[in-house]
C-alpha positions, 0 to 999 in steps of 0.5 A, a space after each residue: 427369575 431368582 437372583 441366582 438365575 440372573 447371575 448365571 444368565 449374566 455369566 453365560 451371556 457376557 463372554 469375550 471372543 478375545 481378551 488381552 492387555 488391550 481389552 483389560 485396559 479398555 474395560 478398565 478405562 470404561 469402568 473408571 469413566 463410569 465410576 467417576 461419573 457416579 463419583 463412586 469411591 471404588 478400586 477397579 482391578 482386572 487380573 489373571 491368576 498370576 498377573 494384574 492387568 489393570 488397577 485404579 484407585 479412585 478418590 474416596 477409596 481406601 487401601 481396604 478396597 484393594 484387599 477386598 478386590 483381591 479377595 473377591 477376585 480370588 473367588 471368581 478365579 477359583 470357582 469360575 463364577 461371579 463372586 456374588 453368585 458364590 455368595 448367594 450359593 453359600 447363603 442358600 446352603 447356610 455356609 460361607 468362606 471358612 477354613 472348613 471349606 479350604 478357604 481362608 477369609 483373609 484371601 477369599 470374599 464371597 461378596 458381589 463385585 468380581 466377574 469372571 472373564 470367559 473365553 468360551 468356557 475357559 475363565 482367564 481373568 477376573 474383573 473386580 470393583 470394590 467400594 460400593 455395596 455388594 450388588 452395586 459393585 457387581 452391577 457396575 461391572 455387568 453394565 460396562 460388560 453389556 455395553 463393551 460386548 454388544 
């Protein structure tokens, strides 16, 4: 199975029945617990298109991680796909986040670490981790969502 197939499968499987502020808090706290256990210097951000529901900056993270989290979540919220999937799709077409695609690289980043929150087919939020390697940011979210949604 290709990486793109894996990412698409994760998006189809990790779907919420409900999602609200309490859900965001629970998922955010689970991510914080995991990140602290791994001593991961990350920022964790859960947001809707117009509101931050959860945010934590852990030891070792920097303000730059906040900007990366915002840029990656913008990708997930705009394209309704994981930021890692958009990055892989872009690389497969030999393109990236550029103004000729209508995307300002200061506002969008197609690196792993932001995952769309789906209610059925509707995307209502993005869960983002920033501070590790692209794949590791993505994998931390997937691991927590697999446990939370089980």
